PAVEX-548516 format. One line per field, with one value per residue (C-alpha): residue in one letter; chain; x, y, z. Coordinates in Angstrom, 1 decimal. Layout:
% residues N
type = [A,...] $
mol = [A,...] $
px = [X,...] $
py = [Y,...] $
pz = [Z,...] $
This chain:
% residues 589
type = [M,A,R,K,R,F,P,G,R,H,F,P,R,R,R,S,L,V,L,R,L,S,A,V,S,L,L,I,A,L,G,S,I,A,A,T,A,W,L,A,V,Q,T,T,T,R,A,I,Q,Q,E,Q,G,Q,A,L,S,D,D,A,T,I,Y,T,E,L,L,G,F,A,A,V,N,H,T,W,D,Q,A,G,P,K,L,R,A,L,A,G,E,T,G,R,R,I,V,V,T,T,V,D,R,R,V,L,A,D,S,G,G,S,P,V,T,L,P,V,K,A,S,A,S,V,D,P,L,H,V,D,P,V,L,M,P,G,A,G,T,S,G,I,D,P,R,A,V,G,P,F,R,L,S,P,R,E,H,E,D,L,A,A,L,A,R,K,A,V,L,C,L,G,D,M,G,L,R,S,E,V,Q,D,S,P,S,G,R,P,Q,I,S,A,P,D,P,V,T,A,R,Y,F,A,A,K,C,G,F,Y,E,L,A,D,P,T,P,T,E,Q,T,A,L,T,S,L,N,D,A,V,N,T,C,L,Q,R,R,G,S,G,E,V,K,L,T,L,D,F,E,A,L,G,A,P,D,Q,G,P,A,G,A,C,I,D,T,S,R,R,E,Q,L,A,P,Y,V,A,P,A,A,L,L,F,T,L,G,P,G,D,S,P,V,P,T,F,T,L,S,R,E,N,L,T,R,I,L,A,V,T,G,G,V,L,A,L,A,V,A,I,T,V,L,V,S,T,R,L,S,R,P,L,R,A,L,T,E,A,A,E,Q,D,R,P,A,P,V,K,S,R,D,E,V,G,Y,L,A,T,A,F,N,D,L,T,A,R,R,E,R,I,E,E,Q,R,K,A,M,V,S,D,I,A,H,E,L,R,N,P,L,N,V,I,R,G,R,L,E,A,A,E,D,G,H,L,P,F,D,H,A,L,S,A,S,L,L,E,E,T,V,L,L,Q,H,I,V,E,D,L,Q,D,L,A,A,A,D,A,G,H,L,R,L,Y,P,E,P,V,D,A,A,E,L,A,G,Q,V,A,A,A,H,A,D,R,A,A,A,A,G,V,T,L,S,V,E,A,T,G,E,A,R,L,T,A,D,P,V,R,L,R,Q,V,M,G,N,L,V,G,N,A,I,R,H,T,P,A,G,G,R,V,T,I,H,V,S,S,T,V,D,S,V,V,L,A,V,A,D,T,G,T,G,I,A,P,E,H,L,P,H,V,F,D,R,F,W,R,A,E,K,S,R,S,R,Q,T,G,G,S,G,L,G,L,A,I,V,R,H,L,V,Q,A,H,G,G,T,I,D,V,E,S,E,V,D,T,G,S,T,F,T,V,R,L,P,R,A,N,P] $
mol = [A,A,A,A,A,A,A,A,A,A,A,A,A,A,A,A,A,A,A,A,A,A,A,A,A,A,A,A,A,A,A,A,A,A,A,A,A,A,A,A,A,A,A,A,A,A,A,A,A,A,A,A,A,A,A,A,A,A,A,A,A,A,A,A,A,A,A,A,A,A,A,A,A,A,A,A,A,A,A,A,A,A,A,A,A,A,A,A,A,A,A,A,A,A,A,A,A,A,A,A,A,A,A,A,A,A,A,A,A,A,A,A,A,A,A,A,A,A,A,A,A,A,A,A,A,A,A,A,A,A,A,A,A,A,A,A,A,A,A,A,A,A,A,A,A,A,A,A,A,A,A,A,A,A,A,A,A,A,A,A,A,A,A,A,A,A,A,A,A,A,A,A,A,A,A,A,A,A,A,A,A,A,A,A,A,A,A,A,A,A,A,A,A,A,A,A,A,A,A,A,A,A,A,A,A,A,A,A,A,A,A,A,A,A,A,A,A,A,A,A,A,A,A,A,A,A,A,A,A,A,A,A,A,A,A,A,A,A,A,A,A,A,A,A,A,A,A,A,A,A,A,A,A,A,A,A,A,A,A,A,A,A,A,A,A,A,A,A,A,A,A,A,A,A,A,A,A,A,A,A,A,A,A,A,A,A,A,A,A,A,A,A,A,A,A,A,A,A,A,A,A,A,A,A,A,A,A,A,A,A,A,A,A,A,A,A,A,A,A,A,A,A,A,A,A,A,A,A,A,A,A,A,A,A,A,A,A,A,A,A,A,A,A,A,A,A,A,A,A,A,A,A,A,A,A,A,A,A,A,A,A,A,A,A,A,A,A,A,A,A,A,A,A,A,A,A,A,A,A,A,A,A,A,A,A,A,A,A,A,A,A,A,A,A,A,A,A,A,A,A,A,A,A,A,A,A,A,A,A,A,A,A,A,A,A,A,A,A,A,A,A,A,A,A,A,A,A,A,A,A,A,A,A,A,A,A,A,A,A,A,A,A,A,A,A,A,A,A,A,A,A,A,A,A,A,A,A,A,A,A,A,A,A,A,A,A,A,A,A,A,A,A,A,A,A,A,A,A,A,A,A,A,A,A,A,A,A,A,A,A,A,A,A,A,A,A,A,A,A,A,A,A,A,A,A,A,A,A,A,A,A,A,A,A,A,A,A,A,A,A,A,A,A,A,A,A,A,A,A,A,A,A,A,A,A,A,A,A,A,A,A,A,A,A,A,A,A,A,A,A,A,A,A,A,A,A,A,A,A,A,A,A,A,A,A,A,A,A,A,A,A,A,A,A,A,A,A,A,A,A,A,A,A,A,A,A,A,A,A] $
px = [75.4,76.3,75.8,78.7,78.0,79.4,80.2,77.8,76.6,79.1,82.0,83.9,82.6,85.9,85.6,82.0,81.6,79.3,81.9,84.8,82.8,81.7,85.4,86.7,83.9,84.6,88.3,87.4,85.0,87.6,90.2,87.7,86.7,90.3,91.3,88.3,89.0,92.7,91.7,89.1,91.7,94.3,91.9,90.4,93.9,95.0,91.9,92.4,96.0,95.1,92.3,94.6,97.3,94.8,93.7,97.2,97.8,94.7,95.6,99.2,97.8,95.4,98.1,100.6,98.2,96.8,100.4,101.3,98.2,99.2,102.8,101.7,98.6,98.6,95.1,92.7,89.9,90.1,90.7,87.1,87.5,90.8,89.0,86.1,88.4,90.4,87.2,86.0,89.2,89.4,85.8,86.5,85.1,87.8,87.6,90.3,90.1,92.2,94.2,91.2,88.9,87.2,86.3,88.3,87.2,84.9,84.4,80.9,77.9,76.2,77.9,79.6,81.0,84.7,86.7,88.6,91.9,92.9,94.3,97.3,98.5,99.0,101.8,104.3,106.8,106.9,106.7,107.6,110.6,109.4,106.2,108.0,111.7,112.2,111.8,115.2,116.3,114.7,111.1,110.1,108.1,110.4,107.3,107.1,109.4,107.6,109.7,112.0,109.5,110.8,108.9,107.7,110.4,113.1,111.8,111.9,115.5,116.7,114.8,116.6,120.1,119.1,118.2,121.5,123.3,121.3,122.3,125.8,126.0,124.4,127.1,129.5,127.6,125.9,122.2,120.4,117.0,115.6,113.2,111.7,112.1,109.1,110.5,110.4,114.2,115.2,117.6,119.6,119.3,121.6,125.3,127.1,128.9,132.3,130.9,129.1,132.3,134.1,131.7,130.5,132.3,131.8,128.1,127.2,126.5,127.8,125.4,122.5,123.6,123.6,120.7,118.1,117.0,114.1,116.2,118.9,116.5,115.0,118.4,119.8,116.7,117.2,120.9,120.4,117.9,120.3,123.2,121.1,120.2,123.9,124.9,122.4,124.1,127.6,128.6,130.1,128.5,127.9,126.9,124.1,123.8,120.6,120.9,120.7,124.2,126.2,129.6,132.2,130.4,133.0,130.1,127.3,125.1,124.0,124.1,121.7,119.3,119.3,118.8,115.7,114.3,114.8,113.4,110.2,109.9,110.4,108.0,105.2,103.3,103.3,102.0,98.6,98.6,98.9,95.7,94.2,93.2,90.2,89.5,86.2,85.0,81.6,78.7,81.0,82.4,86.0,88.2,87.8,90.5,90.4,90.7,89.5,87.4,86.0,82.6,84.0,86.1,83.0,81.0,83.6,83.7,79.9,79.8,82.5,80.9,77.5,79.2,81.0,77.8,75.9,78.8,78.7,74.8,75.0,77.8,76.0,72.9,74.7,76.9,73.8,72.0,75.1,75.7,71.9,72.2,75.5,73.8,71.1,73.8,75.4,72.0,71.5,74.9,74.2,70.9,72.3,69.6,69.7,70.3,67.7,68.7,67.1,69.6,71.7,74.8,77.9,76.1,73.4,76.1,77.7,74.4,73.8,77.3,76.7,73.5,75.3,78.1,75.5,73.7,77.0,78.2,75.0,75.3,78.9,77.8,75.2,77.8,80.1,77.6,76.7,80.3,81.1,78.0,79.1,82.7,81.4,79.1,81.8,84.3,81.7,80.9,84.4,85.1,81.9,82.8,86.2,85.0,82.1,84.3,87.0,84.5,83.0,86.4,87.2,83.9,84.8,82.1,84.6,87.9,91.1,91.9,93.0,89.4,89.1,92.4,91.7,88.3,89.8,92.5,89.9,88.0,91.3,92.4,89.0,89.5,92.9,91.5,88.9,91.5,93.9,91.1,90.2,93.9,94.0,90.9,92.1,95.4,93.4,91.2,94.2,96.1,98.9,98.2,101.6,102.3,105.5,105.0,107.1,106.7,103.9,102.4,98.6,98.0,100.8,99.4,95.8,97.2,98.9,95.6,93.6,96.2,96.0,92.1,92.0,91.4,88.7,86.9,87.1,85.9,82.8,82.2,83.1,85.1,87.8,89.7,91.8,91.3,94.1,94.3,96.9,99.9,98.8,102.0,101.7,103.5,101.7,102.2,102.0,101.2,98.2,97.1,97.1,95.0,92.5,92.2,92.1,89.3,87.3,87.8,87.1,84.0,82.9,83.5,81.5,78.5,78.6,76.7,78.1,78.4,79.0,81.9,84.3,86.4,89.3,89.5,92.6,92.8,94.4,94.0,96.6,96.7,95.2,94.8,91.5,90.9,87.3,86.0,82.8,80.7,77.5,76.4,73.2,73.8,72.9,69.5,69.7,68.7,71.6,74.3,75.2,76.0,78.3,81.5,80.2,81.8,79.9,77.1,75.4,72.2,71.3,72.3,72.0,74.3,77.4,77.5,77.1,79.9,82.2,82.8,83.7,82.0,85.2,86.7,85.0,85.6,89.4,89.3,87.9,90.6,93.4,92.2,91.8,95.3,96.6,94.7,92.2,88.4,86.1,82.5,80.1,77.3,75.0,71.7,69.9,70.2,72.6,75.8,78.0,81.0,83.5,85.7,88.9,90.7,94.3,96.6,99.7,102.0,102.0,100.2] $
py = [-41.2,-43.3,-41.8,-41.2,-42.5,-40.6,-42.2,-39.7,-41.1,-44.0,-41.9,-43.5,-42.1,-40.6,-38.4,-37.4,-33.6,-33.6,-35.6,-33.2,-30.1,-31.4,-32.4,-29.0,-27.1,-29.2,-28.4,-24.7,-25.1,-26.8,-24.2,-21.4,-22.9,-23.5,-19.9,-18.4,-20.5,-19.5,-15.9,-16.0,-17.7,-15.1,-12.2,-13.7,-14.4,-10.9,-9.4,-11.5,-10.5,-6.9,-7.2,-9.1,-6.6,-3.8,-5.6,-6.1,-2.4,-1.4,-3.7,-2.3,1.4,0.5,-1.3,1.6,4.2,2.5,1.7,5.4,6.2,3.7,5.2,8.7,8.0,6.1,4.8,3.7,6.1,8.5,6.0,6.0,8.9,7.5,4.2,5.7,7.8,4.7,2.8,5.4,5.3,1.5,0.4,-1.9,-2.2,-1.9,-3.3,-2.9,-5.2,-6.0,-9.2,-11.0,-9.6,-6.9,-4.1,-0.9,0.9,0.0,1.9,0.4,0.8,-2.5,-5.5,-7.9,-11.4,-11.3,-13.9,-16.5,-15.1,-11.4,-9.6,-8.2,-7.3,-3.6,-3.0,-0.1,-1.6,-5.0,-4.3,-6.7,-5.2,-6.7,-4.7,-1.6,-1.5,1.8,-0.1,-1.8,-4.7,-3.2,-3.8,-0.4,2.0,5.1,7.2,6.2,8.8,9.1,11.4,12.4,14.7,18.2,21.1,23.8,26.2,23.5,22.8,26.4,26.8,23.9,24.9,28.3,26.5,24.3,27.1,28.8,25.6,25.3,28.9,28.3,25.1,27.1,29.7,26.8,25.7,22.8,22.3,20.9,20.5,20.4,17.7,17.1,13.7,12.1,13.7,17.1,17.4,19.1,17.1,18.3,15.7,16.5,16.5,13.1,12.3,13.4,16.8,17.1,16.6,19.0,21.8,20.9,23.7,26.3,25.7,24.9,21.2,20.6,23.0,21.4,17.9,18.7,17.2,19.6,19.5,17.3,14.8,14.9,14.0,11.2,10.0,10.0,8.0,5.6,5.3,4.5,1.7,0.2,0.3,-1.4,-4.1,-4.5,-4.8,-7.6,-9.3,-8.7,-6.1,-2.7,0.7,2.4,5.8,6.3,8.8,10.3,7.6,4.9,3.8,2.5,4.1,2.1,-1.3,-4.1,-6.4,-4.9,-8.0,-7.6,-3.8,-4.0,-6.3,-4.0,-0.9,-2.5,-3.7,-0.4,1.6,-0.5,0.0,3.7,4.1,1.8,4.7,6.8,4.3,2.5,-1.0,-3.9,-4.7,-7.0,-5.6,-7.1,-5.9,-6.9,-6.8,-5.8,-7.0,-7.4,-10.6,-11.6,-10.6,-13.5,-15.7,-17.2,-21.0,-23.4,-25.9,-29.2,-27.6,-24.7,-27.1,-29.2,-26.1,-25.0,-28.5,-28.7,-25.2,-26.1,-29.5,-27.7,-25.2,-28.0,-30.0,-26.9,-26.3,-29.9,-29.8,-26.5,-27.7,-31.0,-28.9,-26.3,-28.9,-31.0,-28.0,-26.9,-30.5,-31.0,-28.9,-30.6,-34.0,-32.7,-31.5,-35.0,-36.7,-34.4,-35.3,-39.0,-38.8,-36.4,-33.8,-30.1,-29.5,-27.6,-23.9,-23.0,-20.6,-17.6,-18.4,-20.2,-23.5,-21.9,-20.3,-23.8,-25.3,-22.6,-23.2,-26.9,-26.4,-24.1,-26.6,-29.4,-27.3,-26.4,-30.0,-31.0,-28.3,-29.3,-33.0,-32.1,-30.1,-33.0,-35.4,-32.9,-32.4,-36.1,-36.6,-33.6,-34.9,-38.3,-36.8,-34.7,-37.5,-40.0,-38.0,-37.9,-41.4,-42.7,-41.0,-42.4,-45.9,-45.9,-44.8,-47.4,-50.1,-49.1,-49.1,-52.5,-53.9,-52.5,-49.8,-46.9,-46.9,-46.2,-43.0,-39.5,-38.3,-40.8,-40.2,-36.4,-37.0,-39.3,-36.7,-33.9,-35.9,-36.8,-33.2,-32.3,-35.0,-33.7,-30.2,-31.4,-33.2,-30.2,-28.0,-30.4,-30.4,-26.6,-26.5,-29.1,-27.1,-24.0,-25.7,-27.2,-23.8,-25.1,-22.9,-21.4,-18.2,-17.0,-13.1,-10.9,-7.6,-8.0,-5.6,-6.5,-4.9,-6.9,-10.0,-9.3,-9.0,-12.4,-14.0,-12.4,-13.7,-17.2,-17.2,-15.5,-18.6,-19.9,-16.5,-16.4,-20.0,-19.0,-15.8,-13.6,-10.4,-10.4,-7.2,-5.5,-1.9,-0.6,2.7,4.0,2.3,-1.3,-2.7,-4.9,-7.6,-11.0,-14.6,-14.2,-17.9,-17.8,-14.3,-15.5,-18.5,-16.1,-14.0,-17.1,-18.7,-15.5,-15.0,-18.6,-18.5,-15.4,-16.8,-20.0,-17.9,-15.3,-16.1,-15.6,-11.9,-10.9,-9.1,-10.0,-7.1,-7.2,-3.8,-3.0,0.1,1.2,3.3,4.5,1.2,-1.3,-2.8,-3.5,-6.3,-6.5,-9.1,-8.0,-9.9,-9.4,-13.0,-14.5,-13.0,-14.5,-14.1,-12.1,-15.1,-17.0,-14.4,-15.6,-19.0,-18.3,-19.0,-22.3,-25.5,-27.4,-24.8,-24.0,-22.0,-24.5,-28.0,-29.0,-26.2,-27.9,-30.5,-28.0,-25.7,-28.1,-26.3,-28.3,-25.9,-25.3,-22.4,-19.6,-21.3,-21.5,-17.8,-16.8,-18.8,-17.4,-13.8,-14.3,-15.7,-12.5,-10.4,-9.2,-9.4,-10.4,-9.5,-9.9,-7.8,-9.3,-8.8,-11.4,-11.2,-8.3,-9.7,-10.0,-8.3,-9.9,-7.4,-8.3,-5.8,-6.7,-4.7,-3.4,-4.9,-8.7,-9.4] $
pz = [219.8,222.7,226.0,228.3,231.7,234.8,238.0,239.9,243.0,242.8,243.9,246.9,250.1,251.0,247.9,248.5,248.3,251.3,253.4,252.2,252.8,256.3,257.1,256.0,257.9,261.0,260.9,260.5,263.4,265.6,264.7,265.4,268.8,269.6,268.6,270.5,273.5,273.5,273.0,275.7,278.1,277.3,277.6,280.8,282.2,281.4,283.0,286.1,286.3,285.9,288.5,290.8,290.3,291.0,294.1,295.3,294.6,296.5,299.4,299.5,299.5,302.4,304.4,303.9,304.8,307.9,309.0,308.7,310.7,313.4,313.4,314.4,316.5,319.8,319.4,316.7,317.9,315.1,312.3,311.0,308.6,307.3,306.6,304.8,302.7,301.7,301.0,298.7,296.7,296.4,296.5,299.4,302.9,305.4,308.9,311.7,314.7,317.7,317.7,319.4,316.5,318.4,315.9,316.4,313.2,310.2,306.9,306.6,308.8,309.4,311.1,308.9,309.2,308.9,307.0,308.9,307.8,308.1,305.0,307.0,310.5,311.2,313.6,313.0,315.4,313.5,309.8,307.0,305.3,302.0,302.2,303.4,302.5,304.4,307.7,307.2,309.2,312.4,311.2,312.6,310.4,309.8,310.3,314.0,315.6,319.0,321.4,318.6,316.9,316.8,318.4,316.0,317.3,316.8,313.3,312.3,313.6,311.8,308.6,308.7,309.0,306.1,303.9,304.6,303.7,300.4,299.5,300.5,298.2,295.5,295.6,295.2,292.0,293.7,293.4,296.5,298.1,301.6,302.6,306.1,307.7,309.5,312.8,311.2,310.9,307.6,305.5,302.5,299.7,296.9,298.0,298.2,301.3,300.0,299.0,302.3,304.3,302.0,302.6,306.1,307.9,305.2,304.8,308.5,308.1,311.6,313.2,311.2,312.5,316.1,318.1,319.4,323.0,322.2,320.2,322.8,325.6,323.6,322.5,326.0,327.2,324.4,325.0,328.7,327.8,325.2,327.7,330.3,327.8,326.9,330.5,331.0,328.0,329.4,326.7,327.1,326.8,323.6,322.4,319.8,317.1,315.7,313.0,315.7,315.1,318.1,318.5,320.5,320.2,319.4,318.2,316.3,316.8,320.4,320.0,317.1,318.9,322.0,319.9,318.1,321.5,323.2,320.3,320.4,324.1,323.7,320.8,322.1,324.0,320.9,318.3,318.0,319.3,316.8,314.8,312.2,308.7,306.8,303.2,301.7,298.1,296.7,298.8,301.8,300.3,300.5,297.7,295.2,294.0,290.5,290.4,287.6,289.5,288.2,287.9,285.9,283.7,283.1,282.1,279.6,278.1,277.8,276.1,273.8,273.0,272.4,270.0,268.2,267.8,266.5,264.1,262.8,262.3,260.5,258.3,257.3,256.5,254.5,252.7,251.8,250.4,248.4,247.0,246.0,242.7,242.0,242.2,239.9,237.5,237.6,237.0,234.0,232.7,233.1,231.3,228.6,229.2,230.1,233.8,235.8,236.7,240.1,241.4,240.5,242.4,241.2,240.9,238.7,236.5,236.3,235.2,232.6,231.3,231.2,229.3,226.8,226.3,225.8,223.2,221.6,221.6,219.8,217.2,216.6,216.4,213.9,211.9,212.1,210.7,208.0,207.1,206.9,204.7,202.5,202.2,201.3,198.8,197.2,197.1,195.8,192.7,191.0,192.2,190.7,187.4,187.4,188.3,185.7,182.9,183.9,184.1,180.7,179.1,180.7,179.3,175.9,175.7,175.8,174.0,175.8,174.0,174.8,175.6,178.2,179.8,179.8,181.4,184.1,184.7,185.0,187.8,189.5,189.6,191.1,193.7,194.5,194.8,197.3,199.3,199.4,200.5,203.3,204.4,204.5,206.6,208.9,209.3,210.0,212.6,214.3,214.4,212.2,209.1,208.6,206.8,205.2,205.0,202.8,201.0,198.5,195.8,195.9,192.5,190.8,192.6,191.3,187.7,188.1,189.3,186.5,184.0,185.5,185.2,181.8,179.7,182.0,182.0,178.1,177.9,180.2,178.1,181.1,181.0,183.7,184.6,187.3,188.6,190.9,192.7,195.0,196.7,197.5,199.1,202.2,204.1,203.6,202.4,198.6,198.0,200.4,199.3,195.6,196.9,198.4,195.3,193.1,195.1,195.1,191.2,190.4,192.5,190.7,187.3,188.1,189.1,186.4,183.1,179.7,178.8,182.5,184.0,187.0,188.2,190.8,192.6,194.5,196.8,200.1,203.0,205.6,207.5,205.2,201.7,200.3,197.7,196.3,193.7,192.1,189.6,187.7,188.3,189.8,193.2,196.7,198.5,201.8,203.9,202.4,203.1,206.7,205.3,202.4,204.3,205.8,204.5,201.8,201.8,198.5,197.9,195.2,195.9,192.3,191.1,192.3,189.7,187.0,188.2,189.7,193.0,196.1,198.5,200.6,198.7,200.7,204.0,203.2,202.2,205.5,207.4,205.3,205.7,209.5,209.6,208.1,210.7,208.1,207.6,204.7,204.1,201.2,199.6,197.0,195.3,193.4,189.6,190.0,191.4,194.4,195.9,198.2,200.0,201.8,204.2,205.1,207.4,205.8,208.5,209.2,212.6] $
């Protein structure tokens, strides 16, 4: 047998398993690194945003609290406890200094080097409206009330009026609440302006809106200062309300500027002076800002490159180890020998399957050679007889009479029988063995087969009979089923000596019909029983010429029975006889 050569190690490099595994693994590594980097960036960015947001929130809390402290205290002398409480809440060190950076209050103990730039400027009289919308356009912290703060007695009187107003509104079906303004003046929050004007007289809103003596004194002083400012600007006098609105001002621009200036002058003695605010992080370091410097970028690229190089090295190592047994398998295929099995993984299973396939191929090859030899042997015998007798007749040694033609016809029929048997086996092997099922009475069919072989049995001195019990109807191909029974009966007659008996037994069960052909012939040795259905097999090689069998009948029987969905088995004892039993389902499979 010529060896089949495999390309093996001569594959184009682009189709190399190592190269493809490396490329796929490299792509996976790149994808993993990219996904990890993206996830890390997203996570880090989110963490930074959260930390920055928390830092801004802490800074806003610190700024608002210190601004409120400055609005109600005229100095920073008592700011220490406030700073320490805020530091405990935010985890920051808080330092308040004068404009010239002299420390006024510090939440920490030891001296610290302050950053060049302050975190914020704390001045209740000049507030950024963005940081504190309640300051309005004036830029004055609403908590800075100064001389407008009510005395306890005034607060108590106004609170009583406010409670009466709330009860009055409640009687009218309106729900309202009382809230104190920074100056201590009670304010009713619920009613809208229209409702307030409608119930103003009934519920005492006018009395509640009247200035107290303290407010009136502060308001008069402020009104004088505003009018003095307006006189210097050439504007007429105005009258202020408790909401710091200028009544009688033709132009609100100059009036508003004078009101803001006069309020700052009036409140200056009551609020703490302007100061600088410094907030420091852990270790008294400035609160960090997050930037991707060149150094950080280089470090990220270096780490990514290192991970990539490690991934490539591991990929090459793993792919080389994975492809090594495949190369061994390829070499075994090239040299037509079994492959070594050194592992119990997929490659090991592949090598085992390859070895099994090689062994099976060798067995099939041996069977093919034996079958070709047997076919040639079987065909050679009748052809030699035909040729020899024709040559003898041609030379004048045999007359061309009826005996010669009958002999030639017998050999030709034997040759045709062998060819037809080979055709049936070829069709069975190719899966083209067709069946034409129809209702069949197995007992009647057995009688027909017995009648067809009666003359042959009589000539051999063998008694042929049929024994049928029960209902034996089934769906099957009658021609093929007759062929099965005929092969079995003919085989039994050939191997039964004169004076013997061949019996066809027909019986049935609920689901199947049983056909058994029993003889009292020579029998088969136990070691030969597994081979009785093999093609061209004979227990005695010399016996075939005596009996005239082709050695294909039982192989054909097995294929036909299997095509009907049935089974066949044999029981035999030397010098006692053999029984071939066929079991067929009643319904066609």
